[in-house]
DOZA-145480 format. One record per residue (C-alpha): x, y, z; chain; residue in three letters. Coordinates in steps of 0.02 Angstrom, whole numbers, plus 50000, padded with zeros to 5 digits. Each point is the difference from the previous one (the first is absolute). Example, Ala and Ser with C-alpha at 12.3 -4.5 7.8 and 13.67 -1.06 7.14 Angstrom:
<fimars>
fimar X->50615 Y->49775 Z->50390 c->A r->ALA
fimar X->50069 Y->50172 Z->49967 c->A r->SER
</fimars>
This chain:
<fimars>
fimar X->52638 Y->51656 Z->49423 c->A r->HIS
fimar X->49819 Y->50042 Z->49958 c->A r->TRP
fimar X->49877 Y->49857 Z->50022 c->A r->VAL
fimar X->49837 Y->50098 Z->49984 c->A r->ASP
fimar X->50034 Y->50176 Z->49937 c->A r->SER
fimar X->49825 Y->50062 Z->50041 c->A r->ARG
fimar X->50009 Y->49952 Z->50183 c->A r->VAL
fimar X->50184 Y->50036 Z->50025 c->A r->GLN
fimar X->49988 Y->50165 Z->49903 c->A r->GLY
fimar X->49859 Y->50053 Z->50116 c->A r->SER
fimar X->50109 Y->49959 Z->50150 c->A r->LEU
fimar X->50147 Y->50100 Z->49931 c->A r->VAL
fimar X->49884 Y->50148 Z->49965 c->A r->ARG
fimar X->49934 Y->49986 Z->50177 c->A r->ARG
fimar X->50176 Y->49998 Z->50075 c->A r->ILE
fimar X->50043 Y->50150 Z->49890 c->A r->LEU
fimar X->49850 Y->50093 Z->50071 c->A r->LEU
fimar X->50054 Y->49957 Z->50178 c->A r->HIS
fimar X->50179 Y->50049 Z->49960 c->A r->TRP
fimar X->49945 Y->50169 Z->49930 c->A r->CYS
fimar X->49892 Y->50034 Z->50153 c->A r->ALA
fimar X->50143 Y->49952 Z->50116 c->A r->PHE
fimar X->50121 Y->50108 Z->49900 c->A r->PHE
fimar X->49883 Y->50151 Z->50007 c->A r->ALA
fimar X->49970 Y->49981 Z->50187 c->A r->VAL
fimar X->50186 Y->49979 Z->50033 c->A r->THR
fimar X->50042 Y->50157 Z->49902 c->A r->LEU
fimar X->49863 Y->50095 Z->50089 c->A r->MET
fimar X->50064 Y->49942 Z->50171 c->A r->CYS
fimar X->50179 Y->50048 Z->49960 c->A r->VAL
fimar X->49942 Y->50170 Z->49936 c->A r->SER
fimar X->49899 Y->50032 Z->50158 c->A r->VAL
fimar X->50147 Y->49946 Z->50107 c->A r->MET
fimar X->50113 Y->50121 Z->49907 c->A r->GLN
fimar X->49872 Y->50138 Z->50020 c->A r->LEU
fimar X->49985 Y->49970 Z->50186 c->A r->LEU
fimar X->50181 Y->49961 Z->50040 c->A r->LEU
fimar X->50095 Y->50095 Z->49864 c->A r->GLY
fimar X->50085 Y->50169 Z->50005 c->A r->ASP
fimar X->49863 Y->50126 Z->50041 c->A r->PRO
fimar X->50090 Y->50135 Z->49900 c->A r->ASP
fimar X->49974 Y->49905 Z->49836 c->A r->LYS
fimar X->49839 Y->49980 Z->49903 c->A r->THR
fimar X->49921 Y->49830 Z->49975 c->A r->MET
fimar X->50054 Y->49998 Z->49818 c->A r->ALA
fimar X->50180 Y->50035 Z->50052 c->A r->GLU
fimar X->49996 Y->49863 Z->50131 c->A r->ARG
fimar X->49926 Y->49870 Z->49882 c->A r->VAL
fimar X->50117 Y->50050 Z->49858 c->A r->GLY
fimar X->50158 Y->49997 Z->50104 c->A r->SER
fimar X->50123 Y->49861 Z->49956 c->A r->PRO
fimar X->49995 Y->49929 Z->50177 c->A r->GLY
fimar X->49811 Y->49989 Z->50002 c->A r->SER
fimar X->49997 Y->49812 Z->49978 c->A r->GLY
fimar X->49855 Y->50005 Z->49877 c->A r->LEU
fimar X->50114 Y->49955 Z->49856 c->A r->MET
fimar X->50072 Y->49852 Z->50095 c->A r->LEU
fimar X->49827 Y->49939 Z->50048 c->A r->ILE
fimar X->49942 Y->50017 Z->49819 c->A r->GLY
fimar X->50147 Y->49900 Z->49934 c->A r->VAL
fimar X->49978 Y->49864 Z->50131 c->A r->VAL
fimar X->49813 Y->49986 Z->49966 c->A r->MET
fimar X->50029 Y->49989 Z->49812 c->A r->LEU
fimar X->50133 Y->49868 Z->50026 c->A r->ALA
fimar X->49886 Y->49896 Z->50111 c->A r->LEU
fimar X->49850 Y->49992 Z->49884 c->A r->PHE
fimar X->50071 Y->49870 Z->49879 c->A r->PRO
fimar X->50039 Y->49887 Z->50150 c->A r->ALA
fimar X->49822 Y->50022 Z->50064 c->A r->PHE
fimar X->49927 Y->49957 Z->49829 c->A r->ALA
fimar X->50114 Y->49849 Z->49976 c->A r->LEU
fimar X->49959 Y->49934 Z->50174 c->A r->ASP
fimar X->49814 Y->50022 Z->49966 c->A r->THR
fimar X->50013 Y->49901 Z->49838 c->A r->ILE
fimar X->50101 Y->49861 Z->50082 c->A r->ARG
fimar X->49882 Y->49992 Z->50148 c->A r->PHE
fimar X->49846 Y->49999 Z->49889 c->A r->SER
fimar X->50069 Y->49848 Z->49907 c->A r->ASN
fimar X->49961 Y->49901 Z->50159 c->A r->ARG
fimar X->49813 Y->50022 Z->49971 c->A r->PHE
fimar X->49987 Y->50044 Z->49814 c->A r->VAL
fimar X->50104 Y->49849 Z->49947 c->A r->GLY
fimar X->49890 Y->49871 Z->50088 c->A r->PRO
fimar X->49842 Y->50076 Z->49926 c->A r->ILE
fimar X->50077 Y->50001 Z->49826 c->A r->ALA
fimar X->50048 Y->49816 Z->50017 c->A r->ARG
fimar X->49828 Y->49957 Z->50069 c->A r->LEU
fimar X->49916 Y->50087 Z->49854 c->A r->ARG
fimar X->50110 Y->49906 Z->49875 c->A r->ARG
fimar X->49960 Y->49832 Z->50082 c->A r->TYR
fimar X->49813 Y->50041 Z->50005 c->A r->MET
fimar X->50003 Y->50043 Z->49813 c->A r->ARG
fimar X->50087 Y->49836 Z->49961 c->A r->GLU
fimar X->49876 Y->49902 Z->50107 c->A r->LEU
fimar X->49854 Y->50091 Z->49919 c->A r->MET
fimar X->50067 Y->49953 Z->49827 c->A r->GLN
fimar X->50000 Y->49818 Z->50050 c->A r->GLY
fimar X->50188 Y->49984 Z->50015 c->A r->GLU
fimar X->50075 Y->49891 Z->50134 c->A r->LYS
fimar X->50082 Y->50114 Z->50127 c->A r->VAL
fimar X->50142 Y->49956 Z->50114 c->A r->GLY
fimar X->50010 Y->50043 Z->50183 c->A r->LYS
fimar X->49993 Y->50187 Z->50031 c->A r->LEU
fimar X->50137 Y->50059 Z->50118 c->A r->ALA
fimar X->50053 Y->50172 Z->50056 c->A r->PHE
fimar X->50172 Y->50055 Z->50057 c->A r->ARG
fimar X->50041 Y->49985 Z->50185 c->A r->ASP
fimar X->49982 Y->50186 Z->50038 c->A r->ASN
fimar X->49844 Y->50029 Z->49893 c->A r->ASP
fimar X->49836 Y->50050 Z->50078 c->A r->PHE
fimar X->49845 Y->49892 Z->49990 c->A r->TRP
fimar X->50086 Y->49830 Z->49996 c->A r->SER
fimar X->49839 Y->49920 Z->50064 c->A r->GLU
fimar X->49915 Y->50054 Z->49837 c->A r->VAL
fimar X->50115 Y->49881 Z->49905 c->A r->ALA
fimar X->49945 Y->49855 Z->50112 c->A r->ASP
fimar X->49817 Y->50043 Z->49974 c->A r->GLU
fimar X->50023 Y->50016 Z->49812 c->A r->PHE
fimar X->50091 Y->49833 Z->49993 c->A r->ASN
fimar X->49856 Y->49916 Z->50092 c->A r->ALA
fimar X->49874 Y->50074 Z->49877 c->A r->ILE
fimar X->50107 Y->49953 Z->49849 c->A r->ALA
fimar X->50018 Y->49821 Z->50063 c->A r->ASN
fimar X->49813 Y->49987 Z->50026 c->A r->ARG
fimar X->49964 Y->50066 Z->49825 c->A r->ILE
fimar X->50127 Y->49883 Z->49921 c->A r->GLN
fimar X->49930 Y->49852 Z->50099 c->A r->ASP
fimar X->49824 Y->50044 Z->49943 c->A r->GLN
fimar X->50058 Y->50015 Z->49819 c->A r->GLU
fimar X->50080 Y->49828 Z->50014 c->A r->GLN
fimar X->49840 Y->49929 Z->50075 c->A r->GLU
fimar X->49897 Y->50077 Z->49859 c->A r->ILE
fimar X->50119 Y->49926 Z->49872 c->A r->SER
fimar X->49987 Y->49829 Z->50083 c->A r->ASP
fimar X->49810 Y->50010 Z->50003 c->A r->LEU
fimar X->49995 Y->50050 Z->49817 c->A r->LYS
fimar X->50109 Y->49849 Z->49958 c->A r->SER
fimar X->49886 Y->49885 Z->50100 c->A r->GLN
fimar X->49847 Y->50075 Z->49915 c->A r->LEU
fimar X->50079 Y->49980 Z->49829 c->A r->SER
fimar X->50044 Y->49818 Z->50039 c->A r->GLN
fimar X->49823 Y->49967 Z->50063 c->A r->ALA
fimar X->49924 Y->50076 Z->49843 c->A r->GLU
fimar X->50111 Y->49898 Z->49884 c->A r->SER
fimar X->49962 Y->49841 Z->50098 c->A r->ALA
fimar X->49812 Y->50028 Z->49987 c->A r->SER
fimar X->50005 Y->50023 Z->49811 c->A r->VAL
</fimars>
């Protein structure tokens, strides 16, 4: 589930880059091992191309693991992207003068203290708006009484 495609897409691209680097290093290590430990009568190309070389198995395993890596990255990133997305929505509502409810994050989300800090700010703003409204009413009553 994508919450913020820009951030989460960047994370998936980053994990893809790490995965490709790991894949290349793994293949290089296996090739060097085969060169050093393989049959000395065969050429390197013959050793790498032989069915028992293990390169094919490593390739299949690495390809099979990437979707799990990407999915885990997206799920993990929801723990910090989700709270920021909710915070941004609440800030927009507050900025537009709407009354906002209490901001709460899920139990396993990061930055739960940000919700408490936002709630304190939102309460203060709403209290000040109420005070301004009360003062305007008092001023209006005072003006109508003096006329």
